[in-house]
DRENDO-1510 file (C-alpha; in Angstrom, 1 decimal, always signed):
<recs>
REC; n; res; u; v; w
REC; 1; MET; +48.5; +13.5; -30.5 .
REC; 2; ALA; +49.3; +11.0; -33.3 .
REC; 3; VAL; +49.4; +7.4; -34.4 .
REC; 4; ARG; +53.1; +6.8; -35.1 .
REC; 5; SER; +54.6; +4.5; -37.8 .
REC; 6; ILE; +56.1; +1.3; -36.5 .
REC; 7; ARG; +59.8; +0.7; -37.0 .
REC; 8; LEU; +60.6; -2.7; -38.7 .
REC; 9; PHE; +63.2; -5.4; -38.1 .
REC; 10; GLY; +66.6; -4.1; -39.2 .
REC; 11; ASP; +66.1; -0.6; -37.7 .
REC; 12; PRO; +69.0; -0.1; -35.3 .
REC; 13; VAL; +66.7; +1.5; -32.7 .
REC; 14; LEU; +65.1; -1.9; -32.1 .
REC; 15; ARG; +68.4; -3.4; -31.1 .
REC; 16; ALA; +69.6; -0.7; -28.7 .
REC; 17; PRO; +68.8; -0.8; -25.0 .
REC; 18; SER; +66.5; +2.1; -24.1 .
REC; 19; ALA; +67.5; +5.0; -21.8 .
REC; 20; PRO; +65.6; +5.5; -18.6 .
REC; 21; ILE; +63.3; +8.5; -18.4 .
REC; 22; ASP; +64.9; +10.9; -15.9 .
REC; 23; GLU; +62.6; +13.9; -16.2 .
REC; 24; ILE; +58.9; +14.0; -17.0 .
REC; 25; ASP; +58.3; +17.0; -19.3 .
REC; 26; ASP; +56.1; +18.0; -22.2 .
REC; 27; GLY; +58.1; +15.7; -24.6 .
REC; 28; ILE; +57.5; +12.7; -22.4 .
REC; 29; ARG; +53.8; +13.6; -22.1 .
REC; 30; ALA; +53.6; +13.8; -25.9 .
REC; 31; LEU; +55.4; +10.4; -26.2 .
REC; 32; VAL; +52.9; +8.8; -23.8 .
REC; 33; GLN; +50.0; +10.1; -25.8 .
REC; 34; ASP; +51.5; +8.9; -29.1 .
REC; 35; LEU; +52.1; +5.5; -27.5 .
REC; 36; LEU; +48.4; +5.4; -26.4 .
REC; 37; ASP; +47.1; +6.5; -29.8 .
REC; 38; THR; +49.3; +4.0; -31.6 .
REC; 39; VAL; +48.3; +1.0; -29.4 .
REC; 40; GLU; +44.6; +1.7; -29.8 .
REC; 41; LEU; +44.5; +0.4; -33.4 .
REC; 42; PRO; +42.9; -3.0; -33.7 .
REC; 43; GLY; +45.1; -6.0; -33.2 .
REC; 44; ARG; +47.6; -4.3; -31.0 .
REC; 45; ALA; +48.4; -5.6; -27.5 .
REC; 46; GLY; +51.4; -3.3; -26.9 .
REC; 47; VAL; +53.7; -0.7; -28.4 .
REC; 48; ALA; +57.2; +0.1; -27.0 .
REC; 49; ALA; +58.8; +3.5; -27.5 .
REC; 50; PRO; +61.6; +2.0; -29.7 .
REC; 51; GLN; +59.0; +0.7; -32.1 .
REC; 52; ILE; +58.0; +4.3; -32.8 .
REC; 53; GLY; +61.6; +5.4; -33.0 .
REC; 54; VAL; +62.2; +6.7; -29.5 .
REC; 55; ASN; +64.9; +5.1; -27.5 .
REC; 56; LEU; +63.3; +5.6; -24.0 .
REC; 57; ARG; +61.9; +3.1; -21.5 .
REC; 58; ALA; +58.2; +3.4; -22.0 .
REC; 59; PHE; +55.4; +1.3; -23.5 .
REC; 60; SER; +51.7; +1.2; -23.9 .
REC; 61; TYR; +49.4; -1.8; -23.7 .
REC; 62; ASN; +45.9; -2.7; -24.9 .
REC; 63; ILE; +44.8; -6.0; -23.2 .
REC; 64; ASP; +41.1; -6.9; -23.4 .
REC; 65; GLY; +40.2; -3.2; -23.8 .
REC; 66; ASP; +42.4; -2.1; -20.8 .
REC; 67; ILE; +44.6; +0.6; -22.3 .
REC; 68; GLY; +47.5; +2.1; -20.4 .
REC; 69; TYR; +51.2; +2.9; -20.2 .
REC; 70; VAL; +54.2; +2.6; -18.0 .
REC; 71; LEU; +57.4; +4.5; -17.8 .
REC; 72; ASN; +60.8; +2.9; -16.8 .
REC; 73; PRO; +59.2; -0.6; -16.5 .
REC; 74; VAL; +61.2; -3.4; -15.0 .
REC; 75; VAL; +60.1; -7.0; -14.8 .
REC; 76; VAL; +60.4; -7.7; -11.1 .
REC; 77; GLU; +58.8; -11.2; -10.9 .
REC; 78; VAL; +57.8; -14.1; -13.2 .
REC; 79; ARG; +56.2; -17.3; -12.3 .
REC; 80; GLY; +56.1; -20.7; -13.9 .
REC; 81; GLU; +58.4; -22.3; -16.3 .
REC; 82; PRO; +58.7; -20.6; -19.7 .
REC; 83; GLU; +56.4; -22.2; -22.2 .
REC; 84; PRO; +56.0; -21.8; -26.0 .
REC; 85; THR; +53.4; -19.1; -26.6 .
REC; 86; GLY; +52.1; -18.0; -30.0 .
REC; 87; GLU; +53.5; -14.6; -30.6 .
REC; 88; GLY; +53.8; -11.9; -33.2 .
REC; 89; CYS; +55.3; -8.4; -33.3 .
REC; 90; LEU; +54.4; -5.2; -35.1 .
REC; 91; SER; +58.1; -4.8; -36.0 .
REC; 92; VAL; +58.2; -8.2; -37.7 .
REC; 93; PRO; +54.9; -8.1; -39.6 .
REC; 94; GLY; +53.2; -11.2; -40.8 .
REC; 95; LEU; +55.2; -13.7; -38.7 .
REC; 96; TRP; +53.7; -15.8; -35.9 .
REC; 97; HIS; +55.9; -18.2; -33.9 .
REC; 98; ASP; +56.1; -19.8; -30.5 .
REC; 99; ALA; +58.2; -17.7; -28.2 .
REC; 100; LEU; +59.2; -18.9; -24.7 .
REC; 101; ARG; +57.4; -16.9; -22.1 .
REC; 102; HIS; +56.6; -17.3; -18.4 .
REC; 103; PRO; +52.9; -17.7; -17.8 .
REC; 104; TRP; +52.8; -14.9; -15.2 .
REC; 105; ALA; +54.7; -11.7; -15.0 .
REC; 106; LYS; +54.9; -8.5; -12.9 .
REC; 107; VAL; +56.3; -5.1; -14.0 .
REC; 108; VAL; +56.9; -2.1; -11.9 .
REC; 109; GLY; +57.4; +1.4; -13.2 .
REC; 110; ILE; +56.0; +4.9; -12.9 .
REC; 111; ASP; +53.3; +7.1; -14.4 .
REC; 112; LEU; +53.5; +10.7; -15.6 .
REC; 113; ASP; +53.1; +12.0; -12.1 .
REC; 114; GLY; +56.0; +9.9; -10.8 .
REC; 115; ASN; +53.7; +7.5; -9.0 .
REC; 116; GLU; +54.5; +3.8; -8.9 .
REC; 117; VAL; +52.7; +1.6; -11.4 .
REC; 118; VAL; +52.4; -2.1; -10.9 .
REC; 119; LEU; +51.2; -4.3; -13.8 .
REC; 120; GLU; +50.8; -8.0; -13.4 .
REC; 121; GLY; +48.9; -10.8; -15.0 .
REC; 122; GLU; +48.8; -14.1; -16.8 .
REC; 123; GLY; +48.1; -15.1; -20.3 .
REC; 124; LEU; +48.2; -12.2; -22.8 .
REC; 125; MET; +49.0; -9.6; -20.1 .
REC; 126; ALA; +52.1; -11.7; -19.0 .
REC; 127; GLN; +53.1; -12.1; -22.6 .
REC; 128; ALA; +52.8; -8.4; -23.4 .
REC; 129; LEU; +54.7; -7.3; -20.3 .
REC; 130; GLN; +57.6; -9.5; -21.2 .
REC; 131; HIS; +57.4; -8.7; -24.9 .
REC; 132; GLU; +57.4; -4.9; -24.5 .
REC; 133; THR; +60.0; -5.0; -21.8 .
REC; 134; ASP; +62.2; -7.0; -24.1 .
REC; 135; HIS; +61.8; -4.2; -26.7 .
REC; 136; LEU; +63.2; -1.8; -24.1 .
REC; 137; ASP; +66.2; -4.0; -23.6 .
REC; 138; GLY; +66.9; -4.1; -27.3 .
REC; 139; MET; +65.5; -7.6; -27.9 .
REC; 140; LEU; +63.0; -8.8; -30.4 .
REC; 141; TYR; +60.8; -11.8; -29.7 .
REC; 142; LEU; +62.7; -13.7; -32.4 .
REC; 143; SER; +65.4; -14.2; -29.8 .
REC; 144; ARG; +63.0; -16.1; -27.6 .
REC; 145; LEU; +62.4; -18.8; -30.3 .
REC; 146; SER; +63.8; -22.3; -30.4 .
REC; 147; PRO; +66.8; -22.5; -32.8 .
REC; 148; ASP; +64.7; -24.3; -35.5 .
REC; 149; ASP; +61.9; -21.7; -35.2 .
REC; 150; ARG; +64.4; -18.9; -35.3 .
REC; 151; ARG; +65.9; -20.2; -38.5 .
REC; 152; ALA; +62.5; -20.5; -40.1 .
REC; 153; ALA; +61.5; -17.0; -38.9 .
REC; 154; MET; +64.7; -15.4; -40.3 .
REC; 155; LYS; +64.0; -17.1; -43.6 .
REC; 156; GLU; +60.5; -15.6; -43.6 .
REC; 157; VAL; +62.0; -12.2; -42.8 .
REC; 158; ARG; +64.5; -12.4; -45.7 .
REC; 159; GLU; +61.7; -13.5; -48.1 .
REC; 160; SER; +59.2; -10.8; -46.9 .
REC; 161; ASP; +58.2; -7.9; -49.0 .
REC; 162; TRP; +58.8; -5.4; -46.2 .
REC; 163; PHE; +62.4; -6.3; -45.4 .
</recs>
Protein backbone atom coordinates (compact mmCIF):
# COMPACT_ATOMS: atom_id res chain seq x y z
CA MET A 1 0.00 0.00 0.00
CA ALA A 2 2.48 2.68 1.11
CA VAL A 3 5.83 3.46 2.63
CA ARG A 4 4.91 5.50 5.70
CA SER A 5 6.85 8.32 7.37
CA ILE A 6 8.70 7.42 10.55
CA ARG A 7 7.70 9.27 13.73
CA LEU A 8 10.65 10.81 15.56
CA PHE A 9 11.72 11.03 19.20
CA GLY A 10 9.41 13.42 21.02
CA ASP A 11 6.24 12.20 19.28
CA PRO A 12 3.85 11.03 22.06
CA VAL A 13 2.82 7.89 20.13
CA LEU A 14 6.34 6.51 20.71
CA ARG A 15 5.91 6.68 24.50
CA ALA A 16 2.42 5.17 24.77
CA PRO A 17 1.91 1.43 25.25
CA SER A 18 0.22 0.00 22.15
CA ALA A 19 -3.25 -1.51 22.24
CA PRO A 20 -3.72 -5.17 21.33
CA ILE A 21 -5.34 -5.99 18.01
CA ASP A 22 -8.72 -7.49 18.86
CA GLU A 23 -10.17 -7.84 15.38
CA ILE A 24 -8.46 -8.44 12.07
CA ASP A 25 -10.20 -6.34 9.44
CA ASP A 26 -9.29 -4.44 6.28
CA GLY A 27 -7.69 -1.68 8.36
CA ILE A 28 -5.34 -4.17 10.04
CA ARG A 29 -4.54 -5.78 6.68
CA ALA A 30 -3.65 -2.33 5.30
CA LEU A 31 -1.52 -1.61 8.37
CA VAL A 32 0.43 -4.84 7.87
CA GLN A 33 1.03 -4.01 4.20
CA ASP A 34 2.24 -0.53 5.14
CA LEU A 35 4.58 -2.01 7.76
CA LEU A 36 5.97 -4.46 5.20
CA ASP A 37 6.40 -1.74 2.55
CA THR A 38 8.08 0.55 5.08
CA VAL A 39 10.54 -2.05 6.40
CA GLU A 40 11.66 -3.06 2.90
CA LEU A 41 13.71 0.11 2.44
CA PRO A 42 17.48 -0.46 2.72
CA GLY A 43 19.00 -0.37 6.19
CA ARG A 44 15.81 -1.24 8.06
CA ALA A 45 15.68 -4.27 10.36
CA GLY A 46 12.25 -3.54 11.82
CA VAL A 47 9.38 -1.07 11.98
CA ALA A 48 6.81 -1.01 14.78
CA ALA A 49 3.31 0.35 14.24
CA PRO A 50 3.86 3.31 16.62
CA GLN A 51 6.77 4.39 14.44
CA ILE A 52 4.29 5.03 11.64
CA GLY A 53 1.80 6.66 13.99
CA VAL A 54 -0.45 3.69 14.78
CA ASN A 55 -0.83 2.73 18.43
CA LEU A 56 -1.42 -0.99 17.87
CA ARG A 57 0.69 -4.06 18.73
CA ALA A 58 2.23 -4.96 15.37
CA PHE A 59 5.66 -4.84 13.80
CA SER A 60 7.45 -5.87 10.63
CA TYR A 61 11.01 -7.13 10.31
CA ASN A 62 13.64 -7.45 7.62
CA ILE A 63 16.51 -9.62 8.84
CA ASP A 64 18.98 -10.90 6.26
CA GLY A 65 16.32 -10.66 3.54
CA ASP A 66 13.70 -12.49 5.61
CA ILE A 67 10.76 -10.07 5.68
CA GLY A 68 7.65 -10.62 7.78
CA TYR A 69 5.35 -9.29 10.46
CA VAL A 70 3.70 -10.28 13.71
CA LEU A 71 0.56 -9.03 15.44
CA ASN A 72 0.20 -8.87 19.23
CA PRO A 73 3.80 -9.99 19.82
CA VAL A 74 4.99 -10.83 23.30
CA VAL A 75 8.55 -11.71 24.28
CA VAL A 76 8.08 -15.09 25.94
CA GLU A 77 11.70 -16.12 26.43
CA VAL A 78 15.19 -14.64 26.44
CA ARG A 79 18.49 -16.38 26.98
CA GLY A 80 21.86 -15.18 28.13
CA GLU A 81 22.85 -12.17 30.15
CA PRO A 82 22.08 -8.79 28.55
CA GLU A 83 25.14 -7.46 26.77
CA PRO A 84 25.95 -4.13 25.08
CA THR A 85 24.94 -4.33 21.44
CA GLY A 86 25.43 -1.55 18.89
CA GLU A 87 21.98 -0.27 18.08
CA GLY A 88 20.22 2.53 16.28
CA CYS A 89 16.59 3.46 15.70
CA LEU A 90 14.71 5.02 12.80
CA SER A 91 12.89 7.21 15.34
CA VAL A 92 16.19 8.55 16.66
CA PRO A 93 18.07 9.06 13.38
CA GLY A 94 21.82 9.33 13.27
CA LEU A 95 22.48 7.92 16.73
CA TRP A 96 24.23 4.63 17.38
CA HIS A 97 24.86 3.39 20.93
CA ASP A 98 25.32 0.17 22.88
CA ALA A 99 21.95 -0.97 24.23
CA LEU A 100 21.72 -3.89 26.64
CA ARG A 101 20.07 -6.84 24.88
CA HIS A 102 19.80 -10.55 25.53
CA PRO A 103 21.70 -12.54 22.88
CA TRP A 104 18.67 -14.76 22.13
CA ALA A 105 14.95 -13.98 22.16
CA LYS A 106 11.62 -15.58 21.31
CA VAL A 107 8.41 -13.72 20.44
CA VAL A 108 4.94 -15.22 20.05
CA GLY A 109 2.04 -13.50 18.30
CA ILE A 110 -0.42 -14.09 15.47
CA ASP A 111 -0.70 -13.53 11.73
CA LEU A 112 -3.58 -12.03 9.72
CA ASP A 113 -5.43 -15.37 9.81
CA GLY A 114 -5.20 -15.60 13.60
CA ASN A 115 -2.61 -18.39 13.43
CA GLU A 116 0.20 -18.45 15.99
CA VAL A 117 3.51 -16.96 14.85
CA VAL A 118 6.72 -17.85 16.66
CA LEU A 119 9.84 -15.82 15.91
CA GLU A 120 13.12 -16.62 17.61
CA GLY A 121 16.76 -16.10 17.02
CA GLU A 122 20.08 -14.74 18.06
CA GLY A 123 22.16 -11.81 16.92
CA LEU A 124 20.32 -9.24 14.85
CA MET A 125 17.04 -11.20 15.02
CA ALA A 126 17.14 -11.29 18.84
CA GLN A 127 17.98 -7.61 18.92
CA ALA A 128 15.16 -6.70 16.50
CA LEU A 129 12.58 -8.77 18.39
CA GLN A 130 13.45 -7.01 21.65
CA HIS A 131 13.75 -3.55 20.04
CA GLU A 132 10.42 -3.70 18.19
CA THR A 133 8.56 -5.17 21.17
CA ASP A 134 9.98 -2.35 23.30
CA HIS A 135 8.41 0.11 20.85
CA LEU A 136 5.04 -1.56 21.42
CA ASP A 137 5.50 -1.11 25.16
CA GLY A 138 6.19 2.61 24.70
CA MET A 139 9.95 2.34 25.19
CA LEU A 140 12.77 3.58 22.97
CA TYR A 141 16.17 1.92 22.91
CA LEU A 142 17.63 4.96 24.67
CA SER A 143 16.13 3.53 27.88
CA ARG A 144 18.38 0.48 27.49
CA LEU A 145 21.60 2.52 27.52
CA SER A 146 23.99 2.87 30.43
CA PRO A 147 23.51 6.16 32.32
CA ASP A 148 26.61 7.71 30.72
CA ASP A 149 25.63 6.62 27.20
CA ARG A 150 22.07 7.84 27.77
CA ARG A 151 23.32 11.30 28.78
CA ALA A 152 25.52 11.42 25.68
CA ALA A 153 22.65 10.24 23.47
CA MET A 154 20.25 12.83 24.87
CA LYS A 155 22.83 15.53 24.19
CA GLU A 156 23.09 14.29 20.59
CA VAL A 157 19.30 14.39 20.28
CA ARG A 158 19.12 17.98 21.59
CA GLU A 159 21.85 19.03 19.16
CA SER A 160 20.39 17.20 16.15
CA ASP A 161 18.87 19.08 13.25
CA TRP A 162 15.70 16.92 13.31
CA PHE A 163 14.72 17.46 16.96
